[in-house]
C-alpha positions as CSV (number, residue, x, y, z in Angstrom):
1,X,-129.2,34.9,-13.0
2,X,-128.9,38.4,-11.6
3,X,-131.2,37.5,-8.7
4,X,-129.8,34.1,-7.8
5,X,-127.9,35.2,-4.7
6,X,-128.3,31.7,-3.1
7,X,-126.2,30.2,-5.9
8,X,-123.6,32.9,-5.7
9,X,-123.2,32.5,-1.9
10,X,-123.3,28.7,-2.1
11,X,-120.5,28.8,-4.6
12,X,-118.5,30.8,-2.2
13,X,-119.1,28.5,0.7
14,X,-118.2,25.5,-1.5
15,X,-115.0,27.1,-2.6
16,X,-113.8,28.6,0.6
17,X,-115.8,26.9,3.4
18,X,-117.2,30.2,4.8
19,X,-118.3,33.7,3.9
20,X,-117.1,36.8,5.7
21,X,-117.3,39.6,3.0
22,X,-119.8,40.6,0.4
23,X,-119.0,43.3,-2.1
24,X,-122.1,44.0,-4.0
25,X,-121.1,45.8,-7.3
26,X,-124.0,44.9,-9.6
27,X,-124.8,47.4,-12.2
28,X,-126.1,48.1,-15.7
29,X,-126.4,51.6,-17.1
30,X,-128.5,52.4,-20.1
31,X,-128.6,55.8,-21.7
32,X,-132.4,56.4,-21.8
33,X,-133.7,59.7,-20.5
34,X,-136.9,59.8,-18.6
35,X,-138.9,60.5,-21.7
36,X,-137.3,57.6,-23.6
37,X,-137.4,55.1,-20.7
38,X,-139.9,52.3,-20.9
39,X,-141.2,50.3,-17.9
40,X,-139.4,47.1,-19.1
41,X,-136.0,48.8,-19.2
42,X,-136.7,50.5,-15.8
43,X,-137.6,47.2,-14.2
44,X,-134.6,45.4,-15.8
45,X,-132.2,47.9,-14.3
46,X,-133.8,47.6,-10.9
47,X,-133.8,43.8,-11.1
48,X,-130.1,43.7,-11.7
49,X,-128.9,46.7,-9.7
50,X,-131.1,46.4,-6.6
51,X,-132.7,42.9,-6.6
52,X,-129.4,41.3,-7.5
53,X,-127.7,43.0,-4.6
54,X,-130.6,42.3,-2.3
55,X,-130.6,38.6,-3.3
56,X,-127.0,38.1,-2.8
57,X,-126.8,39.9,0.5
58,X,-130.0,38.2,1.8
59,X,-128.4,34.8,1.0
60,X,-125.2,35.9,2.8
61,X,-126.9,37.3,5.9
62,X,-127.5,34.0,7.7
63,X,-123.8,33.0,7.3
64,X,-122.6,36.3,8.7
65,X,-125.0,36.0,11.7
66,X,-123.8,32.4,12.3
67,X,-120.2,33.6,12.1
68,X,-121.0,36.6,14.2
69,X,-118.9,38.5,11.8
70,X,-119.1,40.1,8.4
71,X,-118.5,43.0,6.1
72,X,-120.9,44.1,3.4
73,X,-120.0,46.9,1.0
74,X,-122.6,48.1,-1.6
75,X,-121.4,50.1,-4.5
76,X,-123.7,53.0,-5.3
77,X,-123.0,55.9,-7.7
78,X,-123.0,59.7,-7.8
79,X,-125.8,59.2,-10.3
80,X,-128.1,58.6,-7.4
81,X,-128.4,62.4,-7.2
82,X,-129.8,62.5,-10.6
83,X,-127.8,62.4,-13.8
84,X,-130.2,62.1,-16.7
85,X,-130.3,58.3,-16.3
86,X,-133.4,57.8,-14.1
87,X,-133.4,54.0,-13.8
88,X,-129.7,53.9,-12.9
89,X,-130.1,56.8,-10.4
90,X,-133.1,55.2,-8.7
91,X,-131.3,51.9,-8.4
92,X,-128.2,53.3,-6.9
93,X,-130.2,55.5,-4.5
94,X,-132.0,52.3,-3.4
95,X,-128.7,50.8,-2.3
96,X,-128.2,53.6,0.3
97,X,-131.5,52.8,2.0
98,X,-130.8,49.1,1.8
99,X,-127.3,49.4,3.3
100,X,-128.5,51.8,6.1
101,X,-131.4,49.5,7.0
102,X,-129.2,46.4,7.2
103,X,-126.7,48.3,9.5
104,X,-129.7,49.4,11.6
105,X,-130.7,45.8,11.9
106,X,-127.2,44.7,12.8
107,X,-126.9,47.4,15.5
108,X,-130.4,47.5,17.0
109,X,-132.1,44.2,16.5
110,X,-129.2,42.1,17.8
111,X,-127.4,42.9,21.1
112,X,-124.1,44.8,20.6
113,X,-120.9,43.0,21.3
114,X,-122.3,39.6,20.2
115,X,-121.3,40.1,16.6
116,X,-119.2,42.3,14.4
117,X,-121.2,42.9,11.2
118,X,-120.7,46.1,9.3
119,X,-122.6,47.2,6.3
120,X,-121.5,50.2,4.2
121,X,-122.4,51.8,0.9
122,X,-119.9,53.9,-1.1
123,X,-120.5,56.4,-3.8
124,X,-117.4,56.2,-6.0
125,X,-116.6,58.1,-9.1
126,X,-114.5,55.8,-11.2
127,X,-113.7,55.3,-14.8
128,X,-114.9,51.8,-15.8
129,X,-115.8,49.9,-18.9
130,X,-119.4,50.7,-18.0
131,X,-118.8,54.5,-17.9
132,X,-116.8,54.4,-21.1
133,X,-119.6,52.5,-22.9
134,X,-122.1,55.0,-21.5
135,X,-120.0,57.9,-22.8
136,X,-119.9,56.3,-26.2
137,X,-123.7,55.8,-26.1
138,X,-124.2,59.4,-25.2
139,X,-121.9,60.5,-28.0
140,X,-123.7,58.3,-30.5
141,X,-127.1,59.8,-29.5
142,X,-125.7,63.3,-29.8
143,X,-124.4,62.5,-33.3
144,X,-127.9,61.2,-34.2
145,X,-129.4,64.5,-33.0
146,X,-126.8,66.4,-35.1
147,X,-125.1,67.9,-32.1
148,X,-121.3,68.7,-32.2
149,X,-119.0,66.6,-30.0
150,X,-115.9,67.8,-28.2
151,X,-112.7,66.1,-29.4
152,X,-111.6,63.9,-26.5
153,X,-109.4,60.9,-25.8
154,X,-112.4,58.5,-26.0
155,X,-112.9,57.9,-22.3
156,X,-115.8,58.8,-20.0
157,X,-113.5,61.4,-18.4
158,X,-112.7,62.9,-21.8
159,X,-116.3,62.7,-23.0
160,X,-117.3,64.7,-20.0
161,X,-114.9,67.4,-21.0
162,X,-112.5,66.8,-18.2
163,X,-108.7,66.9,-18.1
164,X,-107.8,63.4,-19.2
165,X,-104.5,62.9,-17.4
166,X,-105.4,64.2,-13.9
167,X,-109.0,63.0,-14.0
168,X,-108.0,59.5,-15.3
169,X,-105.7,59.1,-12.4
170,X,-108.3,60.3,-9.9
171,X,-110.9,58.0,-11.4
172,X,-108.8,54.8,-11.5
173,X,-110.8,51.8,-10.1
174,X,-107.8,51.0,-7.9
175,X,-108.7,54.0,-5.7
176,X,-112.1,52.5,-5.2
177,X,-110.7,49.1,-4.5
178,X,-108.5,50.5,-1.7
179,X,-111.6,52.0,-0.1
180,X,-113.5,48.7,-0.4
181,X,-110.6,46.8,1.0
182,X,-110.4,49.0,4.1
183,X,-114.2,48.7,4.7
184,X,-113.9,45.0,4.5
185,X,-111.0,44.8,6.9
186,X,-111.5,43.3,10.3
187,X,-110.2,46.4,12.1
188,X,-112.5,48.8,10.3
189,X,-115.1,50.4,12.6
190,X,-117.0,52.4,9.9
191,X,-120.6,51.5,9.4
192,X,-123.6,52.9,7.6
């Protein structure tokens, strides 16, 4: 279940004996515009993208406090600024508030120096299976509406009209993974 964070965290504890890092990368993206979006689809997106992250991080939090150490990285999206996909945008904006609130709690509600818990949210722009599927959905909807499509290489980058070679390199998920790895490293001091 998308909201069964306890089970996810327990599986980690069972496998590794402890939990130090949570990378919360839950996400579904559906192509509905605001006019097309129904309450059920909106709630489903929030349940997976926000409640799923909350559930997992909440289940991990006591372990991080007990260890007096932890790193949490939540994966947001540039769509949070509005991109014609209101459910996804709202869900990814919510992660920024959640991450900042958790860092506030780590800093202010517990004495500094007694623990080293950092919570960050990143807003990556990456080409993934999800963005490629979304680009295909958008193209399919445009065809249904009788609109002309640009000829592209079939990727989200290409569908957006970008330069495939340079943009594909820039949007490689490995670039995001490197940033996440740094934010999870014990010597990282970034927070918020």
